[in-house]
N, C-alpha and C positions, 0 to 999 in steps of 0.2 A: 199182424204180428205172427211169429212162428208158433205152431201148436206145441203144447207141453210135450216133452220127450222127443221132439224133432230136433236132431242135431244138425240140420241143414243150415248152412250159412248163406243160402241164396238170397235171403231177405235182408242180410246185413249190407250196409252201404260200402261200396268198393272205392278205395281212394283213387282219385284220377291219376293217370299216368302223366309224368312230367312232360311237358311239351318242349321239344328242342328249339332253342333260340338262334341256332346257327343259320346264317344266310348262305345258301349254296354258292360255292365258288368253283373255279376251274381247278382240277387236280394239278394241272401243269403249272398254274400260277402259284399254288401252295408249295409245290416242290421247289420252285425257283426261290421263293422266300426262305424256305428252310436252308437251302444251299447258301444263300446270301448270309443268313445268320451264322451258319457254321464257319463260313469263310471269315466273317468278322471276328469270331472267337479265335480262330487260328491266327489271324493277324495280330490280335491282342496278345496271344501267347508269344508270338515271334517278337513283338515289341518289348514285352517283358523280359524275354531272354536276351535281347540286344542290350537293354538297359543294365541287366545284371552283368553281362559280359563287359560292358564299358566300365562299370563300377569296379569289377575285378581287375581289369587292365590298369585302370587309373590308380587303384590302391597299391597294386604290385609295383607299378613304375614309381610311385611316390615313395614307397618303402625302401627303394634302393639307396636313398640318401641317408637312411638312418644309421647304418653301420659306418658310413663315412663321416657323418657330421655329428652324431648324437652319442651313441654308445656301441662299442664293438661287441660286447657280450651281453649286457643286461637285457632281459626280456622286456618288450614294450609293456606288457601287462604289469610288470613290477614298477615301471616308471609311473604308470597311471595310478596304481594302488598307493604309492607313496604320496602322490599329490592329493589323492582322496583322503588319506590319513591325516595330512596336515590341515586340510579344509575342515575335517570333522573335529579335530582336537588341536586347536591353534596354540594351546598352552603347553603341549607336550614337548619334551626334549627330542633330540635326534642323535643318532650315532653317525660315525664317519661314513658308513655304508649308506645310510638313509640320506645323508646330505649329498652323496654322490648320485644317488637315484634321482633326487629332486633337481639337481643341476642338469641331469639328463633330460628330465621332463621339460624343463625350461628351454633347453636347446631344441627339443623335439617340437615345442610350440613355435619356436622361431623358424626352424627349418621347414615345417609344414604349417603355415599360418592358419589354415582352415581347420586343423586337427582339433584344437581345444573346443571350439564352438560346435563343431559337428558331433563330437563325442557327447556333448551335453544334450543333443537332440535325439540321439538314438536310444532304443531300448536295449536291454541286456543282450538279446540274441543278435541284434544288428551290430552292436559295438564289438561283440566277440568275433563276428564274421569280418568286420573291418580290420581289427587287430591281427587276425590270422592272415589276411591277405597282405597287410603291411609287412608282417614278419617274413612271409614268403619272398617278397621283393628284397627285403634287407639281407636275408641269408644268401640269396642267389647272387646279389651284388658283391658280397664279401668274397665269395668264391671266385667270381669273375675278376675282381680287383687283384686278388692274390695271384691269379694266373697271369695277369698283365705284367706284374713285376718280376716274375721268375726268370725270364730270359735276361733282363738287364743285370740282375744281381749275380746270376751264375756266370755270365760272360765277364763281368768285372773281376770276380774272384779268380777266374781262369787266367786272365791276362795280367792282373796286378800281382797276384800271389803265386802264380805259376805252379800250382799243385801238380804233383806227379803221382798218378795220371790225372788228367783233367777231370773235373766233376762231370759225371754223366747223368742222363735222365733216367736210364733204365737200371740203375744200380744204386740204391740208397744205403746199402750195408757198409760202404767204405767212406761214410761221412761222419759227422759228429766228432767226438773226441778221438776216434781212431785216426782221423785225418788231421795232420798238423796244421794246415791252413784253416780248416773249420774250427779245430780245437783252440787255436790262438784267439780267434774272434769270439768264441763262446766262453772262454775262460773268465771267471769272475774278476772284477777289477781289483779286488784286494790281493790277488795272487798274480804271479808271473808265470806264464806258460813255459818260458824257457828254463825254468827251474825243474830239473829232472824229478825231484821229490814231488813237486806239485803235479806235474804231468802224470807220473805214475799213480799218485793218490787219486786223481780224478778218474783216470782210466780204470783203476781197480775199485772205484766207488767206496773208498774207505770213509770212516766216520769223521776223519779229520778234514776231508775235502768233499763236503756235500755241496753239489751244485743245485741251487734252488732259486725261486723267484725273489729271494731276499737279497740277492746280489745283482749289481748292475754289470751286465756282460761288457767285455772290453770293446766289442764292436760299436758301442754307443759313444765312445770317447774320441775326441780329436786326436789324430795320430795314433789311435789305439793304445793310449797310455793314460793311466789315471794317477793323480796325485793323492797319495794316501792321507796327506794332511789337509787336503782340500778336494774332496771327492766331487764337488759340484763343478770344479774347473774343467772345461772341455766336454762336459756331459751333454749329449744330444747334438754334437757337432762333428760327427765322424763322416768320412767319405762315403761309407756304406749308407748312412741315412740320407746323404745327398742324392744317392742313386734312387732311393725310395721316393725322395722328393720329386725326382724327374718323373717317376711313375705317377705320383700324386698329380702333378701338373698335366700329364698326358690324360689322366682320367677326368679331371675337372675342366680342362680347357680343350686341348686338342693334342694328338700325338706329336705334331711338329713343334708345338710350343715348348715341349720339354727341352728342345735344343737351346731355348732362350734363357734357361736358368743361369744366373750369374754364379760362376764357380769360385771367384776370389782365390784362385789357386788351389781349390779343393775339388778338383774333378771336373773342370769345365769341358774336358774332351772325353767324358765317359761314353757318350753316345757313339762317337767314332771308334773308341776302343772296343766297344761291344761289337760293332760291325766287323772290326778286324778279328776279334776272337771267333766270330762265326765263320769268317772266311778261312781261318787257320785251323779250325776244328773239323774232325770228320763227322761230328754229330750234326744232324739236320736241325735239331732244336735242343738247346741246353737250358735246363731250368735250375733255379737256385733252391737249395735246401741244405742248410747247415746241419740240421739234425739228421740222425740216421733212422728215425722212425719211418715206417713204410706207409702209415696212414695217419690222418689227423686225429688227435685226441687232446682234450683240454689239459690233462696231466701227463707229462712225459717223464717217467722215473720219479725224481724228487722235485721236478720243476712244474709249477702250476701256471699255465699261460694266462689264465683269467686274472689271477692275483697279480701277476707281473704287469698286465695291462693296467690294472687298478693303481699299481704303484706309479706308473708313468702319469696317469691322469691326476693323481694326488700331488705329484711333484709340481705340476703346472697349476692346478686349481686349488690346492690347499697349502700354500706356503705358510710358514710359522709366523711371519710378521711382515712389516712394511719393507724392510730391507730386502728380504727374500723375494717379495712380490716385485720389487723394482728390478732385481736380476732376472726374474722370470719374464717380465715385460721386455727387457732388453733382448733376451733370447728369442722371444716370439717375434720381435721386430726383425731380428737377424733372419729368422726363417721366412718371414713375410717378404723380405727383400729377395731371398733366394728363390721364392716361388713366383712372385709377381714383378721382380725386377726392382729398379731403383727409382721408380716413379713416386713423387711425393706431392701430388696435387692436393691431397687432403691437408697438407701442411701449409698451403698457401693462404694463411689467415690475412684479414684486412691489414693488420699491422705490418706483416711481412711484405705484402704486395705494395703498400704505400711507400716502401723504401726502394723499390725496384725502379729501373731507369724510365719506364714509360710514365709512371705516375710522378717520379721525381722531375722529369722534364716538364710535365704538365704544370707542376707546382712552380717551377722556375719561370716558365713562360707567363704564368699568371702574375708572378711577382714583378717581372719586367713590364708587363702591361700596366700593372698598378703604378709602378714607378714612373712610367711615361705619362700616365694620366695626372699624377700629382705634380709633375714638372710643368704641365701646361698652364 
C-alpha cells in the first residue's frame, strides 16, 4: 500500500487498454468495398429519382383528361373535399354547388379508375403531391385544347360571316362588340343585335343592356335565333358549336376523324371552308377570339366565365323534372351522333336482332324442317 501522504498513483491498478478485434485486411480491398457501397447508394438514388419522375409523368398525363371529362374550372381538391364531407356526414343536406362538385368527383373516379383507391392509401403529403401534378396536367391540357380549336373557329367566322376586315391574330382590340360579326354572336338571346338601340346600349354598357353570364349568347342557338317563348328550342345546336365538336373529335380521336362528323346540313363542309379561308387570307395563322380582351381572365367586364360554364353544366345535369330530362337526353343523343356518327350497335338488343333477316331466315328454315318431319 502507498504510504500516508504519498499522492503517487503508481501503486493503483491501471485499467487494461482495449484490444482491437479487427482482422487486418488489404487497404486496396477495403477501398474497393467502399466504392461498391457508394455506387450502390448512387444507384438507389437514381432509381428513386426515376420512380419519382415516372410518377410525375404519369400523374400529369392522367390529369389531362380532367378538364375535358370532369370539370372545366373546379379545383380537384374541392371535388375530393366534397366527397369527404359527404362521407363524414351522410345526413347533411347539400347545395346546388355541392351537388355539382360531387357529380364532378364521381366523373373523376370514372375517368381515372385508380384515383379513388389510391387516394385512400396515400398520406396527406403524398396525396397533395398527386393532386398538384394532376392539376398541372389538367390546366396544360385546357390551354392546348383551346389552341387546337382557335384556327377552325376563326376561319369559319371569316368565311361565313365575311367580316371586314377579317379577324386577325395580332389585333384583339377590334373584336368583341365593336365588331358586328362578333357582336351578333355574343349578343344575349333575349335581344336582337340588329336593333340599333340594343347595339348602342351594349356598346355603351348601359344599365339596360348588361351582358353577363345570366344570358345565353346567340351563338349557342340553331341558326343564331332564339324563340323568346321557348328559349330551350335550338339551344346548343348552332353551327359554331358544331365546329367546336369537330375540334372535340380531333382531340379525342384523331385530327382526320373530325372530317367524319355528320353535318346534317349544319356545316358538313366546315373543314374545307377553313382550308379555303386560310388560302384566301394573308394571315399565316388565324385564331378565333370573339372577345376583345387581350389576356384570359375568369371575369370579363360583367361576364363571369366560370358561372357561365356552371350554367351549361346545370342545364344538362340538373333538369327540373322527367320531361326536361327526356329533352336533354334527346339533345345528348343528337350530339353523340354528331361526334361518333350514326352507328347504333349498342341498340342491337336480342329482341331487335331476332326480327332481322338472318335470324328470321333461321327460324323459317327450322319451321320448314319441322313441317317436313311432321309430314313423314
